C-alpha positions as CSV (number, residue, x, y, z in Angstrom):
1,F,-45.0,1.2,14.1
2,A,-43.4,-0.7,12.3
3,A,-40.7,1.3,12.5
4,Y,-41.0,1.3,15.9
5,C,-40.1,-2.7,16.1
6,G,-38.2,-3.0,13.8
7,V,-39.2,-4.7,11.2
8,A,-40.5,-3.6,7.1
9,H,-43.6,-3.8,7.4
10,A,-47.6,-3.7,9.7
11,V,-50.4,-4.4,8.7
12,G,-53.4,-3.0,10.0
13,V,-56.1,-4.9,11.1
14,A,-59.5,-4.7,13.0
15,N,-58.8,-6.0,16.1
16,G,-56.1,-8.9,17.8
17,S,-58.1,-12.5,17.5
18,D,-59.0,-11.6,13.9
19,A,-54.8,-11.1,14.3
20,L,-54.2,-15.1,14.4
21,E,-56.2,-16.3,12.7
22,L,-55.1,-14.1,9.4
23,T,-52.0,-15.0,10.4
24,L,-52.6,-18.2,10.7
25,R,-53.8,-18.8,7.3
26,A,-51.0,-16.4,5.6
27,V,-48.4,-18.9,6.8
28,G,-50.5,-22.0,5.5
29,V,-52.1,-23.6,8.2
30,G,-55.3,-25.2,6.9
31,A,-57.7,-28.3,7.8
32,G,-55.8,-30.9,10.7
33,D,-53.0,-28.9,11.0
34,R,-51.0,-28.6,14.2
35,V,-50.5,-25.4,16.0
36,V,-48.8,-25.1,19.2
37,A,-50.2,-22.3,21.9
38,V,-49.1,-21.8,25.5
39,A,-51.4,-23.4,28.0
40,N,-52.1,-20.2,29.6
41,A,-52.9,-18.2,27.7
42,G,-54.3,-20.2,24.9
43,G,-58.1,-19.2,24.1
44,Y,-57.5,-16.7,21.7
45,A,-55.0,-18.6,20.3
46,T,-57.5,-21.7,20.0
47,V,-60.0,-19.7,18.2
48,A,-58.0,-18.7,16.2
49,I,-56.7,-22.1,15.1
50,R,-60.4,-23.4,15.6
51,A,-61.0,-21.3,13.1
52,C,-58.4,-22.6,11.2
53,A,-59.9,-26.4,10.8
54,A,-56.5,-26.8,12.3
55,L,-55.5,-29.0,16.5
56,P,-54.5,-26.8,18.8
57,L,-52.1,-28.4,21.0
58,Y,-50.2,-26.9,24.5
59,A,-47.4,-26.3,25.7
60,E,-46.7,-26.3,29.7
61,I,-45.7,-22.7,31.6
62,D,-42.5,-22.2,34.1
63,P,-44.9,-21.5,36.9
64,E,-41.4,-19.0,38.0
65,T,-42.8,-17.1,35.4
66,L,-45.9,-17.9,33.9
67,L,-43.8,-17.3,30.2
68,V,-43.8,-20.8,28.2
69,D,-41.5,-23.3,29.5
70,V,-38.7,-24.1,26.4
71,D,-38.0,-27.9,28.0
72,A,-41.9,-29.0,28.1
73,L,-41.8,-26.9,24.1
74,A,-39.1,-29.4,23.0
75,P,-41.7,-32.8,22.9
76,W,-44.0,-30.5,21.0
77,L,-42.0,-28.9,18.7
78,A,-39.7,-32.3,18.5
79,Q,-42.9,-33.3,15.9
80,A,-43.0,-30.8,13.4
81,P,-46.2,-28.8,13.3
82,R,-46.4,-26.3,11.3
83,A,-47.0,-23.1,13.8
84,L,-46.3,-22.0,16.9
85,I,-47.8,-19.1,19.2
86,L,-45.3,-17.7,20.8
87,T,-47.6,-15.4,23.6
88,H,-45.3,-13.0,25.4
89,L,-47.0,-12.5,29.0
90,Y,-47.1,-9.6,31.3
91,G,-45.0,-7.5,29.6
92,R,-41.8,-8.9,29.0
93,L,-40.6,-11.2,26.8
94,A,-40.4,-15.8,26.6
95,A,-37.8,-17.0,25.8
96,V,-37.8,-16.3,21.6
97,E,-35.0,-16.1,21.0
98,A,-33.5,-20.0,21.0
99,I,-37.8,-21.1,20.6
100,A,-37.1,-19.0,17.1
101,A,-33.7,-20.6,16.4
102,A,-35.6,-24.3,16.7
103,C,-38.5,-23.5,14.9
104,A,-36.9,-22.3,11.9
105,A,-34.1,-25.4,12.0
106,R,-37.4,-27.7,12.3
107,G,-39.2,-24.9,9.4
108,I,-42.0,-24.3,11.4
109,A,-43.4,-20.8,11.2
110,L,-43.1,-19.7,14.9
111,I,-45.3,-16.9,15.6
112,E,-45.4,-14.1,17.8
113,D,-48.6,-12.5,20.5
114,C,-47.4,-9.2,21.5
115,A,-51.2,-8.3,22.6
116,Q,-49.4,-8.0,26.1
117,A,-46.0,-6.7,25.6
118,H,-46.2,-3.4,22.7
119,G,-42.4,-1.8,23.7
120,A,-40.9,-5.2,24.8
121,Q,-37.7,-5.6,24.4
122,R,-34.1,-7.4,24.4
123,G,-31.0,-7.5,22.9
124,G,-32.0,-4.3,20.9
125,R,-34.9,-6.0,19.2
126,R,-38.8,-5.2,20.1
127,A,-41.8,-7.6,19.9
128,G,-42.5,-8.4,17.2
129,S,-39.2,-8.8,15.7
130,F,-38.3,-12.6,15.6
131,G,-40.7,-14.3,14.2
132,V,-42.3,-14.8,10.9
133,I,-45.4,-13.0,11.4
134,A,-45.7,-10.9,15.1
135,C,-50.1,-10.1,16.4
136,F,-50.6,-7.1,18.5
137,S,-54.1,-6.1,19.8
138,F,-54.7,-2.3,20.2
139,Y,-57.7,-3.2,22.5
140,P,-58.4,0.0,25.0
141,T,-56.7,-2.0,27.7
142,K,-53.7,-2.8,26.1
143,N,-49.8,-0.7,26.6
144,L,-50.9,0.7,23.1
145,G,-54.5,1.0,23.5
146,A,-56.9,2.6,20.9
147,L,-60.5,4.1,22.2
148,G,-61.9,0.5,20.6
149,D,-60.9,-2.4,18.9
150,G,-57.7,-2.9,16.7
151,G,-54.8,-5.0,15.8
152,A,-52.1,-4.7,13.9
153,L,-49.8,-7.3,11.8
154,T,-46.0,-7.1,12.2
155,T,-43.5,-8.7,9.8
156,S,-40.3,-8.6,7.8
157,D,-41.5,-10.9,4.2
158,A,-42.2,-8.8,1.9
159,A,-44.5,-11.8,0.0
160,L,-46.5,-12.6,3.2
161,A,-46.8,-9.1,3.7
162,A,-48.5,-8.7,0.3
163,R,-50.4,-11.4,1.5
164,L,-51.7,-10.6,4.7
165,R,-53.1,-6.3,3.1
166,A,-55.3,-9.2,0.5
167,L,-56.3,-11.3,3.5
168,R,-57.6,-8.1,5.7
169,Q,-59.4,-6.8,2.5
170,Y,-61.6,-9.9,0.8
171,G,-58.4,-11.7,-0.2
172,W,-58.3,-8.9,-3.3
173,E,-55.1,-8.8,-5.1
174,S,-57.3,-5.8,-6.6
175,K,-60.0,-4.5,-6.6
176,Y,-63.5,-7.4,-7.5
177,Q,-59.9,-9.8,-7.2
178,V,-60.5,-12.2,-5.0
179,T,-57.1,-14.2,-5.5
180,V,-56.6,-15.4,-1.9
181,A,-59.2,-17.7,-0.2
182,D,-60.5,-17.3,2.9
183,G,-60.4,-13.5,3.5
184,R,-62.3,-10.8,5.2
185,N,-62.9,-7.1,6.1
186,S,-60.9,-6.6,9.0
187,R,-59.0,-3.0,8.0
188,L,-58.3,-1.3,10.8
189,D,-60.4,2.2,11.0
190,E,-58.8,5.3,10.4
191,I,-59.7,6.8,13.9
192,Q,-58.0,4.4,16.3
193,A,-55.0,4.5,13.7
194,A,-54.8,8.9,14.2
195,I,-54.6,7.8,18.0
196,L,-53.2,4.7,18.1
197,A,-49.9,7.4,15.9
198,A,-50.4,9.8,18.9
199,K,-49.7,7.8,21.5
200,L,-47.3,6.1,20.0
201,P,-44.1,7.8,21.1
202,R,-45.3,7.8,24.5
203,L,-45.2,3.8,25.0
204,D,-41.4,4.0,25.9
205,E,-42.7,6.6,28.8
206,E,-45.7,4.7,29.6
207,N,-43.9,1.4,29.8
208,A,-41.2,2.9,32.1
209,R,-43.8,4.1,34.4
210,R,-46.3,0.4,34.5
211,R,-42.3,-1.0,35.6
212,A,-42.3,2.3,38.5
213,I,-45.0,1.1,39.6
214,A,-44.7,-2.6,39.4
215,Q,-42.0,-2.5,41.4
216,A,-43.6,-0.1,44.7
217,Y,-46.2,-2.9,45.0
218,D,-43.6,-5.3,45.0
219,A,-41.7,-3.5,47.8
220,G,-45.0,-3.1,49.7
221,L,-45.4,-6.8,49.7
222,Q,-42.2,-8.0,50.8
223,G,-42.8,-9.9,53.9
224,T,-46.6,-10.9,52.7
225,P,-48.0,-14.1,51.4
226,A,-48.0,-12.6,47.7
227,R,-45.2,-13.4,45.4
228,P,-43.7,-10.9,42.4
229,L,-43.1,-13.3,38.9
230,A,-39.7,-14.3,38.8
231,G,-36.9,-11.7,37.4
232,R,-39.3,-9.4,36.9
233,G,-38.9,-5.5,36.8
234,G,-35.6,-5.2,34.3
235,A,-35.1,-3.0,32.1
236,D,-35.8,-5.1,29.2
237,D,-39.4,-6.1,30.5
């Protein structure tokens, strides 16, 4: 999965919610820190933020795309929060390149929430390769779904990958040697991993089929009050 996403490391965890919380802990979010989330996708992020005793802030969305509004996000980033959880929705990438540059300039940890964007790409880069860490869910309803709960974290930072591997297993550096606080038992089950490994080679084909179905709906709904998302249907969505 790391190779597919174009990063150096993928760390399996028990579910997407754990992925979000362990990511926040890995980048050092703690009590009183501020973390920005996207207003229409902040529910799961809020649970993770609150679990770290941090304060969630919500950036507004563009009503045409339902992705984060970059202009509305700017004032929050100017306040230098500890992290931003940027959610890609409906198989589409947010304006992640510009947002990543703004976060890097301010020392803000950019965390991608890719639970609805497995395989999405733009300019040859896939979801999960832009932030310091990206979070994936493999719940059965996702583009890449297991038969039950599962999740993963992707990163190209070796130190963060090592910290995430410790956090998913009690905070151990080695067996029974706890060196990282706030760890837990959150490993990806081997059976779910085997199912995901079998399904991954077909992900791009399945995404193409989803795009074709969406385009058929758009065509069939022309002339009705239904309004498709703006800009949807490109090869990179």
